[in-house]
mmCIF file of the N, C-alpha and C atoms, coordinates in Angstrom:
data_MODEL
# 
_entry.id   MODEL 
# 
loop_
_atom_site.group_PDB 
_atom_site.id 
_atom_site.type_symbol 
_atom_site.label_atom_id 
_atom_site.label_alt_id 
_atom_site.label_comp_id 
_atom_site.label_asym_id 
_atom_site.label_entity_id 
_atom_site.label_seq_id 
_atom_site.pdbx_PDB_ins_code 
_atom_site.Cartn_x 
_atom_site.Cartn_y 
_atom_site.Cartn_z 
_atom_site.occupancy 
_atom_site.B_iso_or_equiv 
_atom_site.pdbx_formal_charge 
_atom_site.auth_seq_id 
_atom_site.auth_comp_id 
_atom_site.auth_asym_id 
_atom_site.auth_atom_id 
_atom_site.pdbx_PDB_model_num 
ATOM 1   N N  . MET A 1 1  ? -10.251  -30.900 -32.963 1.00 0.00 ? 1  MET A N  1 
ATOM 2   C CA . MET A 1 1  ? -11.612  -31.295 -32.704 1.00 0.00 ? 1  MET A CA 1 
ATOM 3   C C  . MET A 1 1  ? -11.773  -32.750 -33.146 1.00 0.00 ? 1  MET A C  1 
ATOM 4   N N  . SER A 1 2  ? -12.379  -33.540 -32.315 1.00 0.00 ? 2  SER A N  1 
ATOM 5   C CA . SER A 1 2  ? -12.497  -34.968 -32.631 1.00 0.00 ? 2  SER A CA 1 
ATOM 6   C C  . SER A 1 2  ? -13.621  -35.210 -33.636 1.00 0.00 ? 2  SER A C  1 
ATOM 7   N N  . ASN A 1 3  ? -13.531  -36.349 -34.304 1.00 0.00 ? 3  ASN A N  1 
ATOM 8   C CA . ASN A 1 3  ? -14.566  -36.730 -35.265 1.00 0.00 ? 3  ASN A CA 1 
ATOM 9   C C  . ASN A 1 3  ? -15.922  -36.888 -34.570 1.00 0.00 ? 3  ASN A C  1 
ATOM 10  N N  . GLU A 1 4  ? -15.904  -37.354 -33.322 1.00 0.00 ? 4  GLU A N  1 
ATOM 11  C CA . GLU A 1 4  ? -17.147  -37.528 -32.575 1.00 0.00 ? 4  GLU A CA 1 
ATOM 12  C C  . GLU A 1 4  ? -17.841  -36.181 -32.368 1.00 0.00 ? 4  GLU A C  1 
ATOM 13  N N  . ARG A 1 5  ? -17.086  -35.188 -32.033 1.00 0.00 ? 5  ARG A N  1 
ATOM 14  C CA . ARG A 1 5  ? -17.641  -33.835 -31.845 1.00 0.00 ? 5  ARG A CA 1 
ATOM 15  C C  . ARG A 1 5  ? -18.175  -33.289 -33.164 1.00 0.00 ? 5  ARG A C  1 
ATOM 16  N N  . ILE A 1 6  ? -17.455  -33.489 -34.229 1.00 0.00 ? 6  ILE A N  1 
ATOM 17  C CA . ILE A 1 6  ? -17.907  -33.046 -35.550 1.00 0.00 ? 6  ILE A CA 1 
ATOM 18  C C  . ILE A 1 6  ? -19.202  -33.755 -35.915 1.00 0.00 ? 6  ILE A C  1 
ATOM 19  N N  . ASP A 1 7  ? -19.277  -35.056 -35.658 1.00 0.00 ? 7  ASP A N  1 
ATOM 20  C CA . ASP A 1 7  ? -20.498  -35.817 -35.950 1.00 0.00 ? 7  ASP A CA 1 
ATOM 21  C C  . ASP A 1 7  ? -21.687  -35.264 -35.172 1.00 0.00 ? 7  ASP A C  1 
ATOM 22  N N  . ARG A 1 8  ? -21.487  -34.956 -33.890 1.00 0.00 ? 8  ARG A N  1 
ATOM 23  C CA . ARG A 1 8  ? -22.574  -34.399 -33.075 1.00 0.00 ? 8  ARG A CA 1 
ATOM 24  C C  . ARG A 1 8  ? -23.019  -33.038 -33.603 1.00 0.00 ? 8  ARG A C  1 
ATOM 25  N N  . LEU A 1 9  ? -22.058  -32.224 -33.984 1.00 0.00 ? 9  LEU A N  1 
ATOM 26  C CA . LEU A 1 9  ? -22.399  -30.912 -34.534 1.00 0.00 ? 9  LEU A CA 1 
ATOM 27  C C  . LEU A 1 9  ? -23.149  -31.037 -35.864 1.00 0.00 ? 9  LEU A C  1 
ATOM 28  N N  . GLU A 1 10 ? -22.746  -31.970 -36.700 1.00 0.00 ? 10 GLU A N  1 
ATOM 29  C CA . GLU A 1 10 ? -23.441  -32.193 -37.978 1.00 0.00 ? 10 GLU A CA 1 
ATOM 30  C C  . GLU A 1 10 ? -24.864  -32.693 -37.740 1.00 0.00 ? 10 GLU A C  1 
ATOM 31  N N  . GLU A 1 11 ? -25.038  -33.575 -36.753 1.00 0.00 ? 11 GLU A N  1 
ATOM 32  C CA . GLU A 1 11 ? -26.380  -34.059 -36.414 1.00 0.00 ? 11 GLU A CA 1 
ATOM 33  C C  . GLU A 1 11 ? -27.257  -32.903 -35.930 1.00 0.00 ? 11 GLU A C  1 
ATOM 34  N N  . ARG A 1 12 ? -26.679  -32.061 -35.087 1.00 0.00 ? 12 ARG A N  1 
ATOM 35  C CA . ARG A 1 12 ? -27.415  -30.892 -34.587 1.00 0.00 ? 12 ARG A CA 1 
ATOM 36  C C  . ARG A 1 12 ? -27.784  -29.964 -35.739 1.00 0.00 ? 12 ARG A C  1 
ATOM 37  N N  . LEU A 1 13 ? -26.857  -29.738 -36.646 1.00 0.00 ? 13 LEU A N  1 
ATOM 38  C CA . LEU A 1 13 ? -27.119  -28.903 -37.813 1.00 0.00 ? 13 LEU A CA 1 
ATOM 39  C C  . LEU A 1 13 ? -28.253  -29.481 -38.654 1.00 0.00 ? 13 LEU A C  1 
ATOM 40  N N  . ALA A 1 14 ? -28.210  -30.777 -38.904 1.00 0.00 ? 14 ALA A N  1 
ATOM 41  C CA . ALA A 1 14 ? -29.255  -31.432 -39.691 1.00 0.00 ? 14 ALA A CA 1 
ATOM 42  C C  . ALA A 1 14 ? -30.615  -31.283 -39.008 1.00 0.00 ? 14 ALA A C  1 
ATOM 43  N N  . TRP A 1 15 ? -30.644  -31.467 -37.679 1.00 0.00 ? 15 TRP A N  1 
ATOM 44  C CA . TRP A 1 15 ? -31.891  -31.334 -36.932 1.00 0.00 ? 15 TRP A CA 1 
ATOM 45  C C  . TRP A 1 15 ? -32.433  -29.909 -37.057 1.00 0.00 ? 15 TRP A C  1 
ATOM 46  N N  . LEU A 1 16 ? -31.564  -28.919 -36.891 1.00 0.00 ? 16 LEU A N  1 
ATOM 47  C CA . LEU A 1 16 ? -31.986  -27.524 -37.001 1.00 0.00 ? 16 LEU A CA 1 
ATOM 48  C C  . LEU A 1 16 ? -32.506  -27.208 -38.403 1.00 0.00 ? 16 LEU A C  1 
ATOM 49  N N  . GLN A 1 17 ? -31.841  -27.728 -39.423 1.00 0.00 ? 17 GLN A N  1 
ATOM 50  C CA . GLN A 1 17 ? -32.282  -27.483 -40.795 1.00 0.00 ? 17 GLN A CA 1 
ATOM 51  C C  . GLN A 1 17 ? -33.666  -28.096 -41.045 1.00 0.00 ? 17 GLN A C  1 
ATOM 52  N N  . ARG A 1 18 ? -33.892  -29.307 -40.535 1.00 0.00 ? 18 ARG A N  1 
ATOM 53  C CA . ARG A 1 18 ? -35.219  -29.927 -40.680 1.00 0.00 ? 18 ARG A CA 1 
ATOM 54  C C  . ARG A 1 18 ? -36.277  -29.109 -39.954 1.00 0.00 ? 18 ARG A C  1 
ATOM 55  N N  . HIS A 1 19 ? -35.934  -28.660 -38.754 1.00 0.00 ? 19 HIS A N  1 
ATOM 56  C CA . HIS A 1 19 ? -36.867  -27.888 -37.947 1.00 0.00 ? 19 HIS A CA 1 
ATOM 57  C C  . HIS A 1 19 ? -37.239  -26.582 -38.650 1.00 0.00 ? 19 HIS A C  1 
ATOM 58  N N  . VAL A 1 20 ? -36.251  -25.891 -39.189 1.00 0.00 ? 20 VAL A N  1 
ATOM 59  C CA . VAL A 1 20 ? -36.507  -24.643 -39.899 1.00 0.00 ? 20 VAL A CA 1 
ATOM 60  C C  . VAL A 1 20 ? -37.369  -24.917 -41.126 1.00 0.00 ? 20 VAL A C  1 
ATOM 61  N N  . THR A 1 21 ? -37.108  -25.991 -41.830 1.00 0.00 ? 21 THR A N  1 
ATOM 62  C CA . THR A 1 21 ? -37.895  -26.336 -43.011 1.00 0.00 ? 21 THR A CA 1 
ATOM 63  C C  . THR A 1 21 ? -39.349  -26.568 -42.630 1.00 0.00 ? 21 THR A C  1 
ATOM 64  N N  . GLU A 1 22 ? -39.590  -27.263 -41.530 1.00 0.00 ? 22 GLU A N  1 
ATOM 65  C CA . GLU A 1 22 ? -40.960  -27.513 -41.074 1.00 0.00 ? 22 GLU A CA 1 
ATOM 66  C C  . GLU A 1 22 ? -41.635  -26.196 -40.692 1.00 0.00 ? 22 GLU A C  1 
ATOM 67  N N  . GLN A 1 23 ? -40.910  -25.316 -40.038 1.00 0.00 ? 23 GLN A N  1 
ATOM 68  C CA . GLN A 1 23 ? -41.467  -24.012 -39.681 1.00 0.00 ? 23 GLN A CA 1 
ATOM 69  C C  . GLN A 1 23 ? -41.761  -23.183 -40.927 1.00 0.00 ? 23 GLN A C  1 
ATOM 70  N N  . ASP A 1 24 ? -40.877  -23.250 -41.905 1.00 0.00 ? 24 ASP A N  1 
ATOM 71  C CA . ASP A 1 24 ? -41.095  -22.520 -43.152 1.00 0.00 ? 24 ASP A CA 1 
ATOM 72  C C  . ASP A 1 24 ? -42.381  -22.992 -43.821 1.00 0.00 ? 24 ASP A C  1 
ATOM 73  N N  . LYS A 1 25 ? -42.588  -24.293 -43.867 1.00 0.00 ? 25 LYS A N  1 
ATOM 74  C CA . LYS A 1 25 ? -43.810  -24.843 -44.463 1.00 0.00 ? 25 LYS A CA 1 
ATOM 75  C C  . LYS A 1 25 ? -45.036  -24.356 -43.706 1.00 0.00 ? 25 LYS A C  1 
ATOM 76  N N  . ALA A 1 26 ? -44.968  -24.369 -42.379 1.00 0.00 ? 26 ALA A N  1 
ATOM 77  C CA . ALA A 1 26 ? -46.089  -23.902 -41.563 1.00 0.00 ? 26 ALA A CA 1 
ATOM 78  C C  . ALA A 1 26 ? -46.358  -22.419 -41.807 1.00 0.00 ? 26 ALA A C  1 
ATOM 79  N N  . MET A 1 27 ? -45.307  -21.633 -41.900 1.00 0.00 ? 27 MET A N  1 
ATOM 80  C CA . MET A 1 27 ? -45.475  -20.201 -42.140 1.00 0.00 ? 27 MET A CA 1 
ATOM 81  C C  . MET A 1 27 ? -46.084  -19.937 -43.520 1.00 0.00 ? 27 MET A C  1 
ATOM 82  N N  . LEU A 1 28 ? -45.677  -20.705 -44.524 1.00 0.00 ? 28 LEU A N  1 
ATOM 83  C CA . LEU A 1 28 ? -46.257  -20.545 -45.856 1.00 0.00 ? 28 LEU A CA 1 
ATOM 84  C C  . LEU A 1 28 ? -47.745  -20.894 -45.842 1.00 0.00 ? 28 LEU A C  1 
ATOM 85  N N  . GLU A 1 29 ? -48.108  -21.946 -45.120 1.00 0.00 ? 29 GLU A N  1 
ATOM 86  C CA . GLU A 1 29 ? -49.516  -22.328 -45.012 1.00 0.00 ? 29 GLU A CA 1 
ATOM 87  C C  . GLU A 1 29 ? -50.310  -21.223 -44.312 1.00 0.00 ? 29 GLU A C  1 
ATOM 88  N N  . MET A 1 30 ? -49.770  -20.675 -43.251 1.00 0.00 ? 30 MET A N  1 
ATOM 89  C CA . MET A 1 30 ? -50.459  -19.589 -42.544 1.00 0.00 ? 30 MET A CA 1 
ATOM 90  C C  . MET A 1 30 ? -50.588  -18.363 -43.435 1.00 0.00 ? 30 MET A C  1 
ATOM 91  N N  . ALA A 1 31 ? -49.566  -18.057 -44.211 1.00 0.00 ? 31 ALA A N  1 
ATOM 92  C CA . ALA A 1 31 ? -49.627  -16.923 -45.128 1.00 0.00 ? 31 ALA A CA 1 
ATOM 93  C C  . ALA A 1 31 ? -50.726  -17.155 -46.164 1.00 0.00 ? 31 ALA A C  1 
ATOM 94  N N  . GLY A 1 32 ? -50.851  -18.391 -46.638 1.00 0.00 ? 32 GLY A N  1 
ATOM 95  C CA . GLY A 1 32 ? -51.916  -18.720 -47.576 1.00 0.00 ? 32 GLY A CA 1 
ATOM 96  C C  . GLY A 1 32 ? -53.290  -18.552 -46.948 1.00 0.00 ? 32 GLY A C  1 
ATOM 97  N N  . GLN A 1 33 ? -53.432  -18.973 -45.700 1.00 0.00 ? 33 GLN A N  1 
ATOM 98  C CA . GLN A 1 33 ? -54.707  -18.808 -44.997 1.00 0.00 ? 33 GLN A CA 1 
ATOM 99  C C  . GLN A 1 33 ? -55.045  -17.327 -44.831 1.00 0.00 ? 33 GLN A C  1 
ATOM 100 N N  . ILE A 1 34 ? -54.039  -16.527 -44.510 1.00 0.00 ? 34 ILE A N  1 
ATOM 101 C CA . ILE A 1 34 ? -54.254  -15.084 -44.376 1.00 0.00 ? 34 ILE A CA 1 
ATOM 102 C C  . ILE A 1 34 ? -54.739  -14.501 -45.701 1.00 0.00 ? 34 ILE A C  1 
ATOM 103 N N  . ASP A 1 35 ? -54.096  -14.879 -46.802 1.00 0.00 ? 35 ASP A N  1 
ATOM 104 C CA . ASP A 1 35 ? -54.500  -14.378 -48.122 1.00 0.00 ? 35 ASP A CA 1 
ATOM 105 C C  . ASP A 1 35 ? -55.929  -14.793 -48.458 1.00 0.00 ? 35 ASP A C  1 
ATOM 106 N N  . ARG A 1 36 ? -56.280  -16.054 -48.152 1.00 0.00 ? 36 ARG A N  1 
ATOM 107 C CA . ARG A 1 36 ? -57.644  -16.524 -48.425 1.00 0.00 ? 36 ARG A CA 1 
ATOM 108 C C  . ARG A 1 36 ? -58.670  -15.770 -47.580 1.00 0.00 ? 36 ARG A C  1 
ATOM 109 N N  . LEU A 1 37 ? -58.355  -15.520 -46.321 1.00 0.00 ? 37 LEU A N  1 
ATOM 110 C CA . LEU A 1 37 ? -59.273  -14.773 -45.458 1.00 0.00 ? 37 LEU A CA 1 
ATOM 111 C C  . LEU A 1 37 ? -59.439  -13.332 -45.934 1.00 0.00 ? 37 LEU A C  1 
ATOM 112 N N  . LYS A 1 38 ? -58.344  -12.701 -46.336 1.00 0.00 ? 38 LYS A N  1 
ATOM 113 C CA . LYS A 1 38 ? -58.428  -11.332 -46.849 1.00 0.00 ? 38 LYS A CA 1 
ATOM 114 C C  . LYS A 1 38 ? -59.311  -11.281 -48.098 1.00 0.00 ? 38 LYS A C  1 
ATOM 115 N N  . ALA A 1 39 ? -59.150  -12.257 -48.976 1.00 0.00 ? 39 ALA A N  1 
ATOM 116 C CA . ALA A 1 39 ? -59.956  -12.301 -50.197 1.00 0.00 ? 39 ALA A CA 1 
ATOM 117 C C  . ALA A 1 39 ? -61.429  -12.496 -49.861 1.00 0.00 ? 39 ALA A C  1 
ATOM 118 N N  . GLU A 1 40 ? -61.728  -13.383 -48.936 1.00 0.00 ? 40 GLU A N  1 
ATOM 119 C CA . GLU A 1 40 ? -63.118  -13.623 -48.539 1.00 0.00 ? 40 GLU A CA 1 
ATOM 120 C C  . GLU A 1 40 ? -63.727  -12.375 -47.909 1.00 0.00 ? 40 GLU A C  1 
ATOM 121 N N  . ILE A 1 41 ? -62.969  -11.700 -47.058 1.00 0.00 ? 41 ILE A N  1 
ATOM 122 C CA . ILE A 1 41 ? -63.457  -10.460 -46.448 1.00 0.00 ? 41 ILE A CA 1 
ATOM 123 C C  . ILE A 1 41 ? -63.734  -9.425  -47.535 1.00 0.00 ? 41 ILE A C  1 
ATOM 124 N N  . GLY A 1 42 ? -62.853  -9.330  -48.509 1.00 0.00 ? 42 GLY A N  1 
ATOM 125 C CA . GLY A 1 42 ? -63.053  -8.395  -49.613 1.00 0.00 ? 42 GLY A CA 1 
ATOM 126 C C  . GLY A 1 42 ? -64.317  -8.704  -50.392 1.00 0.00 ? 42 GLY A C  1 
ATOM 127 N N  . ARG A 1 43 ? -64.558  -9.997  -50.671 1.00 0.00 ? 43 ARG A N  1 
ATOM 128 C CA . ARG A 1 43 ? -65.772  -10.389 -51.391 1.00 0.00 ? 43 ARG A CA 1 
ATOM 129 C C  . ARG A 1 43 ? -67.013  -10.052 -50.576 1.00 0.00 ? 43 ARG A C  1 
ATOM 130 N N  . LEU A 1 44 ? -66.976  -10.340 -49.279 1.00 0.00 ? 44 LEU A N  1 
ATOM 131 C CA . LEU A 1 44 ? -68.131  -10.056 -48.427 1.00 0.00 ? 44 LEU A CA 1 
ATOM 132 C C  . LEU A 1 44 ? -68.376  -8.553  -48.302 1.00 0.00 ? 44 LEU A C  1 
ATOM 133 N N  . ARG A 1 45 ? -67.297  -7.769  -48.177 1.00 0.00 ? 45 ARG A N  1 
ATOM 134 C CA . ARG A 1 45 ? -67.463  -6.307  -48.112 1.00 0.00 ? 45 ARG A CA 1 
ATOM 135 C C  . ARG A 1 45 ? -68.072  -5.772  -49.401 1.00 0.00 ? 45 ARG A C  1 
ATOM 136 N N  . HIS A 1 46 ? -67.592  -6.277  -50.526 1.00 0.00 ? 46 HIS A N  1 
ATOM 137 C CA . HIS A 1 46 ? -68.117  -5.832  -51.817 1.00 0.00 ? 46 HIS A CA 1 
ATOM 138 C C  . HIS A 1 46 ? -69.602  -6.179  -51.925 1.00 0.00 ? 46 HIS A C  1 
ATOM 139 N N  . ARG A 1 47 ? -69.941  -7.396  -51.543 1.00 0.00 ? 47 ARG A N  1 
ATOM 140 C CA . ARG A 1 47 ? -71.337  -7.824  -51.596 1.00 0.00 ? 47 ARG A CA 1 
ATOM 141 C C  . ARG A 1 47 ? -72.195  -6.950  -50.679 1.00 0.00 ? 47 ARG A C  1 
ATOM 142 N N  . ALA A 1 48 ? -71.702  -6.663  -49.472 1.00 0.00 ? 48 ALA A N  1 
ATOM 143 C CA . ALA A 1 48 ? -72.461  -5.830  -48.533 1.00 0.00 ? 48 ALA A CA 1 
ATOM 144 C C  . ALA A 1 48 ? -72.599  -4.405  -49.065 1.00 0.00 ? 48 ALA A C  1 
ATOM 145 N N  . ASP A 1 49 ? -71.570  -3.900  -49.718 1.00 0.00 ? 49 ASP A N  1 
ATOM 146 C CA . ASP A 1 49 ? -71.611  -2.533  -50.241 1.00 0.00 ? 49 ASP A CA 1 
ATOM 147 C C  . ASP A 1 49 ? -72.531  -2.399  -51.448 1.00 0.00 ? 49 ASP A C  1 
ATOM 148 N N  . THR A 1 50 ? -72.748  -3.470  -52.185 1.00 0.00 ? 50 THR A N  1 
ATOM 149 C CA . THR A 1 50 ? -73.562  -3.380  -53.399 1.00 0.00 ? 50 THR A CA 1 
ATOM 150 C C  . THR A 1 50 ? -75.012  -3.788  -53.174 1.00 0.00 ? 50 THR A C  1 
ATOM 151 N N  . GLN A 1 51 ? -75.336  -4.371  -52.028 1.00 0.00 ? 51 GLN A N  1 
ATOM 152 C CA . GLN A 1 51 ? -76.721  -4.735  -51.748 1.00 0.00 ? 51 GLN A CA 1 
ATOM 153 C C  . GLN A 1 51 ? -77.433  -3.554  -51.103 1.00 0.00 ? 51 GLN A C  1 
ATOM 154 N N  . PRO A 1 52 ? -78.686  -3.321  -51.486 1.00 0.00 ? 52 PRO A N  1 
ATOM 155 C CA . PRO A 1 52 ? -79.410  -2.215  -50.858 1.00 0.00 ? 52 PRO A CA 1 
ATOM 156 C C  . PRO A 1 52 ? -79.683  -2.508  -49.386 1.00 0.00 ? 52 PRO A C  1 
ATOM 157 N N  . THR A 1 53 ? -79.701  -1.455  -48.605 1.00 0.00 ? 53 THR A N  1 
ATOM 158 C CA . THR A 1 53 ? -80.001  -1.622  -47.190 1.00 0.00 ? 53 THR A CA 1 
ATOM 159 C C  . THR A 1 53 ? -81.499  -1.777  -47.011 1.00 0.00 ? 53 THR A C  1 
ATOM 160 N N  . THR A 1 54 ? -81.918  -2.192  -45.834 1.00 0.00 ? 54 THR A N  1 
ATOM 161 C CA . THR A 1 54 ? -83.347  -2.347  -45.542 1.00 0.00 ? 54 THR A CA 1 
ATOM 162 C C  . THR A 1 54 ? -84.061  -1.014  -45.704 1.00 0.00 ? 54 THR A C  1 
ATOM 163 N N  . ALA A 1 55 ? -83.438  0.061   -45.273 1.00 0.00 ? 55 ALA A N  1 
ATOM 164 C CA . ALA A 1 55 ? -84.047  1.382   -45.412 1.00 0.00 ? 55 ALA A CA 1 
ATOM 165 C C  . ALA A 1 55 ? -84.243  1.741   -46.879 1.00 0.00 ? 55 ALA A C  1 
ATOM 166 N N  . GLU A 1 56 ? -83.281  1.413   -47.710 1.00 0.00 ? 56 GLU A N  1 
ATOM 167 C CA . GLU A 1 56 ? -83.398  1.706   -49.137 1.00 0.00 ? 56 GLU A CA 1 
ATOM 168 C C  . GLU A 1 56 ? -84.501  0.883   -49.776 1.00 0.00 ? 56 GLU A C  1 
ATOM 169 N N  . VAL A 1 57 ? -84.640  -0.345  -49.361 1.00 0.00 ? 57 VAL A N  1 
ATOM 170 C CA . VAL A 1 57 ? -85.674  -1.221  -49.915 1.00 0.00 ? 57 VAL A CA 1 
ATOM 171 C C  . VAL A 1 57 ? -87.051  -0.715  -49.531 1.00 0.00 ? 57 VAL A C  1 
ATOM 172 N N  . ASN A 1 58 ? -87.219  -0.178  -48.325 1.00 0.00 ? 58 ASN A N  1 
ATOM 173 C CA . ASN A 1 58 ? -88.524  0.253   -47.819 1.00 0.00 ? 58 ASN A CA 1 
ATOM 174 C C  . ASN A 1 58 ? -88.863  1.703   -48.140 1.00 0.00 ? 58 ASN A C  1 
ATOM 175 N N  . THR A 1 59 ? -88.138  2.359   -49.014 1.00 0.00 ? 59 THR A N  1 
ATOM 176 C CA . THR A 1 59 ? -88.396  3.769   -49.309 1.00 0.00 ? 59 THR A CA 1 
ATOM 177 C C  . THR A 1 59 ? -89.393  3.959   -50.437 1.00 0.00 ? 59 THR A C  1 
ATOM 178 N N  . THR A 1 60 ? -89.859  2.913   -51.033 1.00 0.00 ? 60 THR A N  1 
ATOM 179 C CA . THR A 1 60 ? -90.826  3.075   -52.115 1.00 0.00 ? 60 THR A CA 1 
ATOM 180 C C  . THR A 1 60 ? -92.186  3.435   -51.533 1.00 0.00 ? 60 THR A C  1 
ATOM 181 N N  . ASP A 1 61 ? -92.998  4.118   -52.316 1.00 0.00 ? 61 ASP A N  1 
ATOM 182 C CA . ASP A 1 61 ? -94.340  4.506   -51.871 1.00 0.00 ? 61 ASP A CA 1 
ATOM 183 C C  . ASP A 1 61 ? -95.365  3.420   -52.160 1.00 0.00 ? 61 ASP A C  1 
ATOM 184 N N  . GLU A 1 62 ? -94.935  2.332   -52.722 1.00 0.00 ? 62 GLU A N  1 
ATOM 185 C CA . GLU A 1 62 ? -95.868  1.264   -53.038 1.00 0.00 ? 62 GLU A CA 1 
ATOM 186 C C  . GLU A 1 62 ? -96.280  0.525   -51.781 1.00 0.00 ? 62 GLU A C  1 
ATOM 187 N N  . ARG A 1 63 ? -97.517  0.077   -51.785 1.00 0.00 ? 63 ARG A N  1 
ATOM 188 C CA . ARG A 1 63 ? -97.991  -0.749  -50.686 1.00 0.00 ? 63 ARG A CA 1 
ATOM 189 C C  . ARG A 1 63 ? -97.690  -2.201  -51.015 1.00 0.00 ? 63 ARG A C  1 
ATOM 190 N N  . PRO A 1 64 ? -97.527  -3.023  -49.996 1.00 0.00 ? 64 PRO A N  1 
ATOM 191 C CA . PRO A 1 64 ? -97.319  -4.440  -50.264 1.00 0.00 ? 64 PRO A CA 1 
ATOM 192 C C  . PRO A 1 64 ? -98.511  -5.012  -51.021 1.00 0.00 ? 64 PRO A C  1 
ATOM 193 N N  . PRO A 1 65 ? -98.342  -6.066  -51.770 1.00 0.00 ? 65 PRO A N  1 
ATOM 194 C CA . PRO A 1 65 ? -99.394  -6.625  -52.632 1.00 0.00 ? 65 PRO A CA 1 
ATOM 195 C C  . PRO A 1 65 ? -100.652 -7.055  -51.864 1.00 0.00 ? 65 PRO A C  1 
ATOM 196 N N  . HIS A 1 66 ? -100.584 -7.329  -50.598 1.00 0.00 ? 66 HIS A N  1 
ATOM 197 C CA . HIS A 1 66 ? -101.753 -7.839  -49.884 1.00 0.00 ? 66 HIS A CA 1 
ATOM 198 C C  . HIS A 1 66 ? -102.717 -6.743  -49.442 1.00 0.00 ? 66 HIS A C  1 
ATOM 199 N N  . TYR A 1 67 ? -102.448 -5.454  -49.730 1.00 0.00 ? 67 TYR A N  1 
ATOM 200 C CA . TYR A 1 67 ? -103.378 -4.388  -49.356 1.00 0.00 ? 67 TYR A CA 1 
ATOM 201 C C  . TYR A 1 67 ? -104.395 -4.144  -50.414 1.00 0.00 ? 67 TYR A C  1 
# 
């Protein structure tokens, strides 16, 4: 195998390694975004589950103050 062929293969290898590294970084960023979205959804679900519903708020026998 000639040195020229080896050089081309090494260049191709280097390019592939850079490309994979860039993809890895992108995948890590996307994984972080997924984790942040899951956490936000969890916070919103918890908040929705702990707040009284409109029906629960209106079940009192009291009249509004303006009556």
